C-alpha positions in Angstrom: 9.4 19.2 -21.6 7.6 16.5 -19.7 4.2 17.3 -21.0 5.4 17.2 -24.6 7.1 13.8 -24.0 3.9 12.3 -22.7 1.4 13.6 -25.2 0.9 12.9 -29.0 1.4 16.7 -29.5 1.8 19.8 -27.4 1.2 23.5 -28.3 2.1 26.5 -26.2 1.2 30.1 -26.4 2.0 33.2 -24.4 -0.9 34.7 -22.4 -0.9 38.4 -22.8 -2.7 39.3 -19.6 -6.2 40.0 -18.4 -8.7 42.1 -20.3 -9.4 45.5 -18.6 -11.4 45.3 -15.4 -14.9 46.5 -16.1 -16.8 47.0 -12.8 -20.1 46.7 -14.5 -19.2 43.5 -16.5 -21.3 40.4 -16.0 -18.4 38.2 -16.7 -16.2 37.0 -13.8 -12.6 38.2 -13.9 -10.9 34.8 -14.4 -13.0 34.2 -17.5 -11.9 37.5 -19.0 -8.3 36.8 -18.0 -8.3 33.6 -20.0 -10.3 34.7 -23.0 -7.7 34.4 -25.7 -8.7 34.6 -29.4 -5.7 32.5 -30.6 -6.6 29.7 -28.2 -10.1 29.5 -29.5 -8.7 29.1 -33.0 -6.1 26.5 -32.0 -8.7 24.3 -30.2 -11.0 24.3 -33.3 -8.0 23.6 -35.6 -6.9 20.7 -33.4 -10.5 19.3 -33.4 -10.7 19.5 -37.1 -7.2 18.2 -38.0 -7.0 15.3 -35.5 -10.6 14.1 -35.3 -10.8 14.6 -31.6 -13.3 12.5 -29.6 -13.3 14.2 -26.2 -12.5 17.8 -25.3 -11.2 18.0 -21.7 -11.0 21.4 -20.1 -9.4 22.3 -16.8 -10.8 25.0 -14.4 -14.0 26.9 -14.8 -12.2 29.9 -16.4 -11.4 27.6 -19.4 -15.0 26.3 -19.7 -15.6 29.1 -22.3 -13.8 26.9 -24.8 -16.4 24.1 -24.6 -18.5 24.4 -27.7 -21.9 23.0 -28.5 -20.7 19.9 -30.4 -23.0 17.3 -31.7 -20.6 14.4 -31.8 -17.6 15.5 -29.6 -17.9 14.9 -25.9 -17.0 17.9 -23.7 -15.8 17.5 -20.1 -14.9 20.2 -17.6 -12.8 19.6 -14.4 -13.9 22.0 -11.6 -10.6 22.0 -9.7 -12.0 24.8 -7.6 -15.8 25.7 -7.6 -15.2 29.4 -8.2 -18.5 30.8 -6.8 -18.1 28.7 -3.7 -14.5 29.9 -3.2 -15.5 33.5 -3.5 -18.3 32.9 -1.0 -15.8 31.4 1.5 -13.5 34.3 1.0 -16.0 37.0 1.8 -16.0 36.6 5.6 -12.2 36.9 5.7 -12.1 40.2 3.9 -11.6 43.6 5.7 -13.1 46.9 4.5 -16.4 47.7 2.9 -14.9 48.3 -0.6 -13.2 44.8 -0.6 -16.3 43.1 0.6 -18.5 45.0 -2.0 -16.1 44.0 -4.9 -16.1 40.4 -3.7 -19.9 40.3 -3.4 -20.2 41.5 -6.9 -17.8 38.9 -8.1 -19.7 36.2 -6.3 -23.0 37.2 -8.1 -21.1 37.3 -11.5 -19.6 33.8 -10.7 -22.8 32.3 -9.6 -24.7 33.4 -12.7 -21.9 32.5 -15.1 -20.7 29.2 -13.6 -24.1 27.6 -13.3 -25.0 28.5 -16.9 -21.6 27.1 -18.0 -21.9 23.8 -16.2 -25.3 23.1 -17.9 -23.5 22.9 -21.3 -21.1 20.1 -20.5 -21.6 16.3 -21.1 -19.7 15.5 -17.9 -18.5 17.7 -15.0 -15.6 16.4 -12.8 -15.3 17.6 -9.2 -12.5 17.0 -6.7 -14.9 15.7 -4.0 -18.5 14.5 -3.6 -19.0 17.5 -1.3 -18.2 19.9 -4.1 -20.6 18.0 -6.5 -23.4 18.1 -3.9 -22.8 21.8 -3.2 -23.2 22.7 -6.9 -26.2 20.3 -7.3 -27.9 22.3 -4.6 -28.0 25.2 -7.1 -28.1 23.2 -10.3 -29.8 19.9 -9.7 -29.3 18.7 -13.3 -25.5 18.5 -12.8 -25.9 15.5 -10.4 -26.5 13.1 -13.3 -23.4 14.3 -15.1 -21.0 14.6 -12.2 -17.9 12.6 -11.5 -15.9 13.1 -8.2 -13.4 10.2 -8.0 -11.5 10.5 -11.3 -9.0 13.4 -11.1 -7.7 14.1 -7.6 -4.5 12.0 -7.7 -0.7 11.8 -8.0 1.8 9.3 -9.1 2.6 8.0 -5.6 5.6 6.0 -6.8 7.5 9.3 -7.5 7.4 10.2 -3.8 9.7 8.6 -1.3 8.3 8.1 2.2 10.8 9.7 4.5 10.3 8.9 8.2 13.5 10.1 9.9 16.3 12.6 9.3 14.0 15.6 9.2 15.2 19.0 10.4 13.7 19.5 13.9 11.3 22.4 14.7 10.7 23.3 11.0 7.4 24.0 9.3 6.8 23.9 5.6 4.2 25.9 3.7 3.7 25.3 0.0 1.6 27.3 -2.5 1.5 29.6 -5.5 0.9 33.1 -4.2 -1.1 34.3 -7.2 -3.8 32.2 -5.7 -5.6 34.4 -3.1 -6.4 31.6 -0.6 -2.7 30.7 -0.3 -1.7 34.4 0.3 -4.5 34.8 2.8 -3.5 31.6 4.6 0.2 32.6 4.8 -0.7 35.9 6.4 -2.9 34.2 9.0 -0.2 31.6 9.7 2.6 34.2 10.2 0.5 36.8 12.0 -1.7 34.5 14.2 -0.1 31.0 14.5 3.7 31.5 14.3 4.0 33.8 17.4 2.3 31.1 19.5 4.7 28.5 18.2 7.7 30.7 18.8 6.6 31.4 22.4 7.1 27.7 23.1 9.9 26.9 20.7 11.9 30.1 19.9 14.2 28.1 17.5 11.3 27.1 15.2 11.5 28.1 11.6 8.8 28.5 8.9 10.0 27.7 5.3 7.7 29.0 2.5 7.9 27.5 -0.9 6.0 28.7 -4.0 6.1 31.2 -6.9 5.6 34.9 -6.4 5.8 35.0 -2.6 5.0 38.3 -0.8 8.0 40.4 0.4 9.3 39.6 3.8 8.8 43.2 5.1 5.0 42.7 4.6 4.9 40.5 7.7 5.0 41.9 11.3 6.7 38.8 12.8 10.6 39.0 13.0 11.8 37.7 9.6 14.5 35.6 11.2 12.0 32.8 11.8 10.6 32.9 8.2 12.5 31.8 5.1 10.8 32.6 1.7 12.4 30.2 -0.8 10.2 31.0 -3.7 9.9 28.5 -6.6 11.8 25.2 -6.2 12.6 22.9 -9.1 11.6 19.7 -7.3 9.0 19.9 -4.5 10.0 16.4 -3.2 13.2 17.8 -1.7 11.6 20.1 0.9 8.8 17.5 1.4 11.5 15.0 2.5 13.5 17.5 4.6 11.3 19.4 7.0 9.4 18.3 10.1 5.8 19.5 9.7 3.7 20.4 6.7 1.2 23.2 7.4 -2.0 23.8 5.4 -3.8 26.8 7.0 -6.2 27.3 4.1 -9.3 29.3 5.1 -11.0 29.8 1.7 -11.3 28.1 -1.7 -12.6 24.6 -2.5 -11.5 21.2 -3.9 -8.7 18.8 -3.0 -5.3 20.3 -2.4 -2.8 18.3 -4.4 0.0 19.6 -2.2 -1.6 17.6 0.7 -1.6 14.4 -1.4 2.1 15.1 -2.1 2.8 15.7 1.6 0.9 12.5 2.6 2.9 10.5 0.1 6.2 11.9 1.3 5.7 11.0 5.0 5.8 14.6 6.4 3.2 14.9 9.2 0.5 17.5 8.4 -1.4 20.1 10.3 -4.4 21.5 8.3 -7.6 23.4 8.7 -10.7 21.3 8.0 -11.4 23.3 4.9 -7.8 22.8 3.7 -8.2 19.0 4.1 -11.7 19.0 2.6 -12.4 15.7 0.8 -9.4 14.0 2.4 -9.6 14.0 6.2 -12.6 14.2 8.5 -11.2 13.1 11.8 -8.5 14.9 13.8 -5.4 12.8 14.2 -6.4 10.0 11.7 -4.2 11.1 8.8 -3.4 14.7 9.9 -4.0 17.1 12.7 -7.1 19.3 12.1 -7.4 22.7 13.6 -9.3 25.8 12.6 -8.3 28.5 15.2 -4.8 29.9 15.8 -4.4 28.4 19.3 -5.3 24.8 18.3 -3.3 25.1 15.0 -0.2 26.1 17.0 -0.8 23.3 19.5 -1.1 20.8 16.7 2.3 21.9 15.4 3.9 21.7 18.8 2.4 18.2 19.4 4.1 16.9 16.3 7.4 18.6 17.4 7.2 16.8 20.8 5.7 13.4 19.8 7.5 12.2 16.7 6.4 8.5 17.1 2.7 9.4 17.1 3.3 11.8 14.2 5.0 9.0 12.2 2.1 6.6 12.8 -0.3 9.3 11.5 1.9 9.9 8.4 2.0 6.1 7.7 -1.8 6.0 7.7 -1.8 9.1 5.3 0.5 7.3 2.9 -1.7 4.2 2.8 -4.8 6.4 2.1 -3.1 8.1 -0.9 -1.9 4.7 -2.2 -5.4 3.2 -2.0 -7.6 6.1 -3.2 -5.5 8.7 -5.0 -2.8 6.9 -7.0 -2.8 8.2 -10.6 -2.5 4.8 -12.3 -5.9 3.6 -11.0 -7.5 6.9 -11.5 -6.3 7.0 -15.1 -7.9 3.7 -15.9 -11.2 4.8 -14.6 -10.9 8.2 -16.4 -10.3 6.4 -19.7 -13.4 4.3 -19.2 -15.4 7.4 -18.4 -14.2 9.1 -21.7 -15.2 6.0 -23.7 -18.6 5.9 -22.1 -19.4 9.6 -22.6 -18.2 9.5 -26.2 -20.4 6.5 -27.0 -23.4 8.2 -25.4 -22.8 11.4 -27.3 -22.7 9.6 -30.6 -25.7 7.5 -29.9 
């Protein structure tokens, strides 16, 4: 296991599943889902046995494990600001019952997440925009926020592939337990793909990611869509297909899959929300499009103008090398840990 090889120690446990859904509960569902008694015990044992200096927790649903320690620094990485994500999802939902459930979850999340963040010594965000958004609700978080330490990849592991890509192919990547990915895929297949096929009938969409929806759930003829499911090494499809599509319409934070695409040299078409924190100008490092017509036109433009697409992909690779390479980020992260530990211990 790669994680075990890189760490001083690694422990694994099987998650038994979410606690029962209680409509009247004040606790957001992801928090109940990851409330595991054995994990509470293991964290405290590790702190006691190994004299831990910093407790780093990932995702807001794991923030419940950050105790009120006098001498141990606690840090939470908000990969995805949950109450912001739920708020962005609300306009995309259909049906009064779905909207009512999501509105209730938003109120739970807003109450819980803001209280949670006030307890941590440092809070890491994917982008400055995420940090500023939360500070608008919780001003005290601004003095404890970091937004340039965690959104990175090991760029050296990704080979920049300029040519030899399969023509008229589109690649979508995502885990489909994550609602924004599932929602984005349906929008792509139902709204964008028919427009692409009208101009390029031979075009194909390749979908990579765990737990994909069944092919019969889409109205578009399935001959143009390939659901590959989980793949062992994402670098293979990133180096093979012609256009990377990121039609994300809800959620928050930086999409690591976009960093991987930029590093691999595959031209990208994304919504502005999907490229949040990475791209602000259409055509600079990726095509930006928010409606189905312009998204389809962006894909067709890359199909038809490979030289311009290559230049855009080269700029994207340079951006990842300069701002999101894990080696530089890790050095800054280590300095941050040392500083917060010194501050906590006076």
